[in-house]
N, C-alpha and C positions, 0 to 999 in steps of 0.2 A: 504494500500500500504506500501511497505517496503523500508525504507531508513536507511542508517547509516551515521553518521557525526562525524568525529573526529575533535574536536574544536582546532584550533590553533590561539591564540590571538596574534596580532602583538605587538611588543615592544612599551611600553609607553615611548616615548623619546622626545615629543615636550615640549616647554617651560612651557606650562600651567600644564601638568601632572608632569613635573619635579618639578614645584613649589608645586604641591600637595604632592609630595613625601617628599619634605623638610619640609613643613609646617603642614602636616597632618599625618606624621609618616608612610606613605605607600601609595600604589595606589590600595587599595581595592575599593569597590563600593562607599563608602562614600568619599574617596579621589578623585576619578574620578569625581563624581558629583560636588564636591566643585570646581574642575578645570573647568568643563563644564559650571558652572554658571557664570564663568568669561571670557569665551572665545567666542567672538562674531562670529556668523556664519549666513550668508544669511539673515540678517535683524532681527534676534532674537538671544537671548543669548543661548549658549549651556546649556543644563540642563533645559531650559524652554520648555514647549510644543509648537510645531509649530501649525499653524491653524488646522492641522489634529489631534492634541492632542498627537503627538509622540515626542520623545526626540532624538536628533541627538548626536551621540558619536563622539569622535575625529577621529575614524577610518572611518567615513562616513557611519557606520551602523546606523540603526534606533532602538533605545531602547524604547519599548512601555511602557507606563504607565500600571501598573498591579495591580490587586487585588489578594487576597489569600483566598482559602478555605482549611481549615485543617480538615481532617476527623478523629474524635477522639472517635468513638463509639465502638472500639474493646472490647470484653469481658475479654480478658486476662486470659483465662482458664488455659493455660500452665504456668501462673505465679501465680497460686493459687487464681484466681478470682480478683486480684488487678486491679485497673484502670490503664492500661499501661501508659497513658500520664502523670500520676502523679509520676511515678517511676523516681528516680534520677539517672543520670549518671554524674560523675564528680561533684557531689554535687548540680546539677540543674535538676529539672524535665524535662523529655524529651520534653513535650509540650512547656515549656519555651524556650528550645534550638531551637526548630523549629520556633517559633514565632520571636526569635531574628534574625534568618537568613533572615527574610523578614520584618524587622521593618521599611523599607522605602516604603512599599506598600501603595497604595491609600486607601485600606480598607482591614481589616482582619476579617474573620469569622471562628469560630470554631464550628463544628457540633458534638455535644456529650452531655453528661449529664450536667445539669445546675450547678452541683457542681464544674465543671471545671472553672467557673467564679471566684473562689477564688484564682486561680493561674495565671490568664492571666493579662497582663498589661492593663492600661487604654486605652480605645478606641477599644479594641478587643471585638467583639460581640460573645456571646455563644448562640447557638440555638439547638433545638432538632428536628430531622426529625420525620415525622409522617408516619407510626408508628415507635416508638423508636426501634432501632435495625434492621431497614429495609435494612441495607447493604449499600455499598459504592455508588451505583448509586442513591438510594433514598436520601442519605445524601448529595451527590453532588448537586442534584436538589434543595434541601432546601437551601444549602449554596449559590448557584448562585442567587437564588431568593432574599435572604437576602442581598447579596452583591449589587445587582441592586437596591433594595429598599433603602439601606443606602447611595447610591450615587445620588439618584434622586434630582433634584433641586426643589425649591419651588418658586412659582411666588408671586408677590406683587399685592394685589387687586387694581383694577382701581378705580379712583375717578370720580364720576359723575359731569358733568358741568351744571351749572344753565341754564335753558331754557330762551328764549328771552321774554316770556310773551306775552299775547295778550291784546291789548288795549280794555278796556271795563270794566264793573263793576264786579270786583271780579273774573276774569277768570285767572287761573294760567297757565303760559306757560309750555309746556312739557319740561322736563329735557332731556339733551342729555348724553347718557352714555359715560363716559371717558374710554379710552383704558387702560387695565391693563399693568403693567410693568413686563416683564418676569423676574423671579428670575435667578440669575447667575447659581446656582446649581453646580454640578460637574459631568462631563460626565462619564458614566459608563466605567470602564476600558475595553479595547477590548482584553486584555489578562488576563487570570487567572492562578495563580500558584496553583496547586492541590497537596496537600501533606498529607501523613499519619502523625499521631501525635507522632510516635515512631521512629524518625530518629535522633538519638543523634549526628551523625557526619555531619549533614547538615550544610553548611556554606553559607555566603553571596556570596562568590566567586563561589560556585556551582550553586546557583540560577542565577547568572550573566551568567554563561556558557550556561545554558538552554535558557535564554532570547536571547542571541546572536545567538544560534544555530537554533532558531525557524524559522527565515527567512520567506519564503512564505508557510511554512507547516501549517497544522492545529494543530499540537502538536509536542513537543520535550520532550523526556523522557530519563532518564539514563538507561543504559544497564548494568546488573551485569556481574560478571566474567564468568558466564555460558551462556551469550548471551541473557538472559531473560530480557524483557522490564519491567521496574518498573513503572506501571501505576500511582502509587500514589507518584511519585517523578518526576513531570514534569510540563510543562507550556503548555497552550492551548489557542486557539482562542475562546473567549467567545461565539461568534456567532455560531461556529461549534458545540460546546458542547450543546448549547441551542437547535439547530436544531435537533441534535441526541436525546436529552432527550424528545423533543416533539414527535419525531417519535416513540420512545419506549413507551411513555405513551399512544399513540394512539392504541398500540397493547396489552395493559394490564398494571397492576400495576408495579411501578418501584421497589417495595420491592423485594429483592432476586435476582435482575438482576446483572450480572457481568460487571465489567469495560471493559473486553475484548469485550463483546457484544456491549457495548456502542460505543467504539472507532473503531470497526472493519473497517468501511468504510472510516475512516479519513486518511489523509496523515500525517503520524507520522515519525519523524526522531529520530533514536536512537543515544544517546550520550555516548560512552564508557568513562571510567575514566582512565586516564593515570596511568601507573605502579608506585607504591610507594606512591600514594595518598590515603588518607582516603576515603573509598567509601561513598558518601553522601546518597546513597540509602539504606544503612545498617539499617535494622529494628530489633527490639528486641521482640522476641516471647517467649523466655525461659530465665530462670536464667543464663544459660550458655552464651546466647547472651548478656545479660546485663554485665556480667563479661568481655566478649571479648571487648565490646564497651569501658569499663573502661580502659582496657589495651591499646586500640588503641588511646585513648586520652592522654596517658602519653608519 
């Protein structure tokens, strides 16, 4: 289904966000979350998950906790075979720039060659889809599985209680099994940010825009200047993606399948970027793209 959403963020003018502006040097996502942590709302602190695991913003919107899957398996043929995620724009590898834009995620998974582990920050998991080079849908399936595995809670083993014993010569009483204590774990994020690894202009503010635009849709993706939806620069309901991946897998291997096929039945909202802003969806496939990205950063 086709939707288009032009995001208009209300002015951040209440006392808490004003405090964030003064004390945190701005009202980006970090500043807002600092403010939410200190603004009580409906029995729990802003910035803390409600019983549903969601976070309430000052505008009354619900900002969901999110995980991240970065697809980094491109061959870079038009860049001389170089590993695109490792190429620098503004002195920083593109993969590092992408990960910095989502550094407050509940979990981050990069799907690509193991060598990328040398340039990712601590806590980011690097895995390879099977078979390697299977394309974006196979890589996304592997990333979602790893994200879910990394957020699963672990329980604490129960302790048995001593049985009462039976009177009589040498007869042991039966022990009674004690109940195990459930481990706290971490709930799997119900939203996943899906990104290509070659988006040097992506920012935290851009990711915030997608999260706020998601609403009741299955996904929210940026739309480029030509009206094309950028499937690898968006946010998605984890359950919706998992259901579609299962449906595709039932009809054949996921390798070689297109993202467009995966998301075709889903309710996706397109998010245009306002004029004069750096396009967060801008990817780099050629040396000219890299040079243009350098210019846009200056």
